[in-house]
C-alpha positions as CSV (number, residue, x, y, z in Angstrom):
1,M,-101.1,-45.0,162.8
2,A,-100.3,-47.9,161.4
3,R,-97.7,-47.7,158.4
4,S,-98.9,-49.5,155.2
5,F,-96.2,-51.5,153.4
6,P,-96.6,-52.4,149.6
7,S,-96.9,-55.9,149.0
8,I,-94.1,-58.1,147.7
9,P,-95.4,-58.7,144.3
10,A,-96.0,-55.1,144.0
11,M,-92.2,-54.3,144.9
12,T,-91.1,-57.1,142.6
13,R,-93.1,-55.7,139.6
14,A,-91.4,-52.3,140.3
15,R,-87.9,-53.6,140.4
16,T,-88.6,-55.6,137.2
17,R,-89.6,-52.6,135.6
18,R,-86.4,-50.6,136.8
19,T,-84.2,-53.5,135.5
20,A,-86.1,-54.0,132.4
21,A,-85.7,-50.5,131.4
22,P,-81.8,-50.6,131.2
23,I,-81.9,-54.1,129.5
24,S,-84.1,-52.8,126.8
25,S,-81.8,-49.5,126.2
26,S,-78.4,-51.6,126.0
27,P,-78.6,-52.2,122.2
28,R,-78.8,-48.6,121.5
29,N,-76.0,-47.8,123.6
30,E,-73.9,-50.5,121.9
31,L,-74.9,-49.3,118.5
32,M,-74.0,-45.7,119.4
33,T,-70.6,-47.1,120.8
34,Q,-69.9,-48.9,117.5
35,K,-70.6,-45.9,115.6
36,I,-68.3,-43.7,117.6
37,F,-65.8,-46.1,117.6
38,G,-65.8,-46.4,113.8
39,V,-65.7,-42.7,113.6
40,L,-62.8,-42.6,115.8
41,V,-61.1,-45.4,113.8
42,A,-61.9,-43.6,110.5
43,A,-60.4,-40.4,112.0
44,A,-57.4,-42.1,113.2
45,L,-57.0,-43.9,109.7
46,V,-57.5,-40.4,108.1
47,C,-55.1,-38.8,110.4
48,A,-52.4,-41.6,110.1
49,A,-52.8,-41.6,106.3
50,T,-52.3,-37.8,105.8
51,P,-48.5,-37.9,106.7
52,V,-48.0,-41.0,104.8
53,R,-49.6,-39.5,101.7
54,A,-47.4,-36.0,102.1
55,A,-44.3,-38.1,102.6
56,N,-45.1,-40.0,99.6
57,K,-45.7,-36.9,97.6
58,E,-42.4,-35.3,98.9
59,H,-40.5,-38.6,98.0
60,Q,-42.1,-38.5,94.7
61,Q,-41.2,-34.8,94.2
62,M,-37.3,-35.5,95.4
63,M,-37.2,-38.6,92.9
64,A,-38.3,-36.1,90.0
65,D,-35.7,-33.6,91.1
66,L,-33.1,-36.3,91.3
67,R,-33.9,-37.5,87.8
68,M,-33.9,-33.7,86.6
69,L,-30.3,-33.3,88.2
70,Q,-29.1,-36.5,86.7
71,E,-30.5,-35.5,83.1
72,Q,-28.8,-32.1,83.7
73,S,-25.6,-33.7,84.9
74,Q,-25.6,-36.1,81.7
75,L,-26.1,-33.1,79.6
76,L,-23.2,-31.1,81.2
77,Q,-21.0,-34.2,80.8
78,N,-21.9,-34.2,77.1
79,M,-21.1,-30.8,76.8
80,L,-17.9,-31.1,78.7
81,G,-17.0,-33.9,76.4
82,T,-17.8,-31.8,73.3
83,L,-15.8,-28.8,74.8
84,A,-12.6,-31.1,75.4
85,E,-12.7,-32.4,72.0
86,A,-13.1,-28.8,70.6
87,I,-10.2,-27.7,72.8
88,K,-8.2,-30.6,71.8
89,A,-8.9,-29.9,68.1
90,V,-7.8,-26.2,68.7
91,N,-4.7,-27.3,70.5
92,T,-3.9,-29.5,67.5
93,R,-4.5,-26.9,65.1
94,L,-2.3,-24.4,67.1
95,D,0.6,-26.9,67.5
96,Q,0.4,-27.3,63.5
97,Q,0.4,-23.4,63.1
98,A,3.3,-23.1,65.8
99,E,5.4,-25.8,64.0
100,T,4.6,-24.3,60.5
101,T,5.6,-20.9,62.0
102,R,8.8,-22.2,63.5
103,K,9.8,-23.9,60.2
104,A,9.0,-20.5,58.3
105,F,11.2,-18.6,60.9
106,A,13.8,-21.2,60.4
107,D,13.7,-20.8,56.8
108,Q,13.7,-17.1,57.0
109,K,16.7,-17.1,59.3
110,L,18.5,-19.4,57.0
111,V,17.9,-17.0,54.2
112,I,18.8,-14.1,56.0
113,D,22.0,-15.7,57.2
114,N,22.9,-16.7,53.6
115,L,22.1,-13.2,52.5
116,T,24.1,-11.5,55.3
117,N,27.0,-13.9,54.3
118,D,26.5,-12.7,50.7
119,V,26.4,-9.1,51.7
120,R,29.7,-9.6,53.6
121,V,31.5,-11.3,50.8
122,I,30.3,-8.7,48.5
123,R,31.3,-6.0,51.0
124,E,34.9,-7.6,51.2
125,K,35.2,-7.7,47.4
126,L,34.0,-4.0,47.3
127,D,36.8,-3.1,49.9
128,D,39.4,-5.0,47.9
129,N,38.3,-3.3,44.7
130,N,38.3,0.1,46.4
131,V,41.9,-0.7,47.5
132,R,43.0,-1.8,44.2
133,I,41.1,1.1,42.5
134,G,42.9,3.5,45.0
135,S,46.3,1.8,44.3
136,L,45.7,2.0,40.5
137,S,44.5,5.9,40.9
138,Q,47.8,6.6,42.8
139,E,49.8,4.8,40.2
140,V,48.2,6.6,37.5
141,D,48.8,9.8,39.3
142,S,52.3,8.9,39.6
143,L,52.6,8.2,35.9
144,R,50.8,11.4,35.1
145,Q,53.2,13.4,37.4
146,S,56.2,11.9,35.8
147,L,54.9,12.5,32.0
148,Q,54.1,16.0,33.0
149,Q,57.7,16.5,34.5
150,A,59.2,14.8,31.3
151,L,57.0,17.2,29.0
152,Q,57.9,20.3,31.1
153,A,61.7,19.4,31.3
154,P,63.7,22.1,29.3
155,R,65.1,20.7,26.0
156,P,68.8,21.5,25.5
157,S,69.3,24.4,23.2
158,P,71.2,23.9,20.0
159,T,74.7,24.9,20.0
160,T,77.1,25.5,17.1
161,E,80.1,23.5,17.2
162,P,83.1,25.5,17.3
163,D,86.1,24.8,14.7
164,A,88.2,22.4,15.8
165,S,91.1,24.0,14.0
166,A,90.3,27.3,15.7
167,T,90.5,25.7,19.2
168,G,93.3,23.4,18.3
169,G,91.7,20.2,19.4
170,T,88.4,18.3,19.6
171,V,85.3,19.6,21.0
172,P,83.5,17.5,23.5
173,A,79.9,16.3,22.8
174,P,77.4,17.9,25.0
175,A,76.3,16.0,27.9
176,P,72.8,14.1,27.4
177,T,69.8,15.3,29.2
178,P,69.0,12.9,32.0
179,A,65.7,11.1,31.5
180,P,62.9,11.8,33.9
181,A,62.4,9.1,36.5
182,V,59.4,6.8,35.6
183,G,56.5,6.7,37.9
184,V,56.5,4.1,40.8
185,S,53.6,2.4,42.3
186,P,52.9,3.7,45.9
187,Q,53.1,0.4,47.4
188,K,56.3,-0.4,45.9
189,L,57.7,2.8,47.2
190,F,56.2,2.2,50.7
191,D,57.7,-1.3,50.8
192,A,61.3,0.0,49.5
193,A,61.1,2.5,52.5
194,Q,60.1,-0.2,54.9
195,S,62.9,-2.6,53.7
196,D,65.1,0.1,54.4
197,Y,63.9,0.6,57.8
198,Y,64.0,-3.1,58.8
199,A,67.7,-3.2,57.3
200,G,68.7,-0.5,59.7
201,Q,69.1,2.0,57.1
202,Y,67.2,4.6,58.8
203,E,68.2,7.7,56.9
204,L,67.2,6.1,53.6
205,A,63.9,4.9,55.3
206,I,63.2,8.3,56.4
207,S,64.0,9.6,53.0
208,G,61.9,7.1,51.3
209,F,58.9,7.6,53.6
210,S,59.1,11.4,53.1
211,D,59.0,10.9,49.5
212,F,56.0,8.7,49.6
213,I,54.2,11.3,51.7
214,K,55.1,14.0,49.3
215,S,53.9,11.8,46.2
216,F,50.9,10.4,47.7
217,P,49.7,12.7,50.5
218,K,46.0,11.4,50.1
219,S,47.2,7.5,50.4
220,E,45.7,5.5,53.2
221,Q,49.3,4.9,54.0
222,A,50.5,8.4,54.5
223,D,49.8,8.4,58.3
224,D,51.6,4.9,58.5
225,A,54.6,6.5,56.6
226,Q,54.8,9.3,59.0
227,V,54.7,7.2,62.0
228,M,57.4,5.0,60.6
229,I,59.4,8.2,60.2
230,C,58.9,8.7,63.9
231,N,59.9,5.0,64.5
232,A,63.1,5.5,62.7
233,Y,64.3,8.5,64.5
234,L,63.4,6.9,67.6
235,T,65.4,3.7,66.9
236,D,68.3,5.8,65.6
237,G,68.4,7.5,69.0
238,K,67.1,11.0,67.7
239,Y,64.5,11.5,70.2
240,A,63.9,15.2,69.8
241,K,63.3,14.5,66.0
242,A,61.2,11.4,66.9
243,V,59.1,13.6,68.9
244,E,58.7,16.2,66.2
245,A,57.7,13.5,63.8
246,C,55.0,12.0,66.0
247,D,53.5,15.5,66.7
248,M,53.4,15.7,62.8
249,A,51.6,12.4,62.3
250,I,49.1,13.5,65.3
251,R,48.5,17.1,63.8
252,T,48.2,15.8,60.0
253,Y,46.3,12.7,60.6
254,P,44.0,13.2,63.6
255,N,41.5,10.8,62.3
256,G,43.8,8.2,61.2
257,D,44.2,4.8,63.0
258,K,47.8,5.6,63.9
259,V,47.2,8.3,66.4
260,S,47.6,6.0,69.4
261,E,50.7,4.6,68.2
262,A,52.2,8.1,67.6
263,Y,51.3,9.1,71.2
264,Y,52.9,6.1,72.4
265,R,56.2,6.5,70.3
266,K,56.3,10.1,71.7
267,G,55.8,9.1,75.2
268,V,58.9,6.7,74.7
269,A,61.0,9.4,73.1
270,M,60.0,12.1,75.9
271,Q,60.8,9.3,78.5
272,A,64.2,9.0,76.9
273,L,64.7,12.8,77.0
274,K,64.0,12.7,80.7
275,D,60.7,14.6,80.4
276,T,58.4,12.5,82.7
277,D,55.5,14.8,82.8
278,G,55.6,14.8,79.0
279,A,55.9,11.1,78.7
280,R,52.9,10.6,81.2
281,D,50.8,12.9,79.2
282,A,51.7,11.0,76.0
283,F,51.1,7.5,77.5
284,E,47.6,8.7,78.9
285,R,46.6,10.2,75.4
286,A,47.7,7.0,73.8
287,I,45.4,4.9,75.9
288,K,42.5,7.4,75.4
289,A,43.3,7.4,71.6
290,D,43.3,3.6,71.2
291,P,39.7,2.4,70.2
292,S,40.3,-0.8,72.5
293,G,41.7,1.4,75.5
294,E,44.4,-0.6,77.6
295,N,43.3,-3.6,75.6
296,G,44.6,-2.3,72.4
297,V,48.2,-3.0,71.3
298,A,49.1,1.0,71.6
299,G,47.0,1.3,74.8
300,R,48.4,-1.9,76.4
301,L,52.2,-0.7,75.5
302,A,51.1,2.9,77.0
303,K,49.8,1.4,80.3
304,Q,53.1,-0.6,80.6
305,G,55.0,2.8,80.1
306,L,52.9,4.5,82.8
307,D,53.7,1.6,85.1
308,R,57.4,2.0,84.4
309,L,57.1,5.7,85.3
310,K,55.7,4.9,88.6
311,R,58.5,2.6,89.6
312,P,61.2,4.5,91.7
């Protein structure tokens, strides 16, 4: 069977139709491609613009926060400046008040010092006046006692003169009654006895001090007079009587200012009597009785006496 082949014109027309079909469809494809490309470009632009917009917004927010911080910082600086000025003003006021207070205290201290000096002067004057009043009182008492003794003295009884012719001679006149002794100042009496002591007239000094104590037992110098009696016996070498006189001073005037000296003098007398234990006891009591202890005059002398007793 013979194969039938199409003719060449027929095949050419068929190919022409096949080729024409794609050619006629390419403008549509190109338009679609352009649209798709445009969409893609727009999408890419949108995608690219979104982070830029977000970054720009964040930057604007940061700038706003920075401006706010700057404003707050400036406000704080202004407040700190105001506060510093206020503190400076307060410090200045405090310094002024402190200076005023210091001056006031200085003035008050000056006034107090002046008042203290005035009080001290007044106290010294009062003490002097008290001493003078006491001395005057003692002198008045002495004068009163002298007047009383003069008034109480017995008057001489009147006697009839015997007849001269009966006796064969002249009758002597009656002896005049001795005048009573006039009162003596206590200070003068004490000074007189003390002068006898320094002159070595120990018996006269002892008698004078004894008279002073009897006449003025309440005098402030009564304990001094008793200790001076002890000194007179001690200097005269009458150690036993010196011990008795010192004991009298200690017993009679326990609160006086001569107790420590009386103990010391007693210790010296007992040491001279070879009574070591008694001397040691007296020296120790002298140190205790001295208000300044071993630093006082009697205390220091008593300490030296104890040191002498310790020597072989």
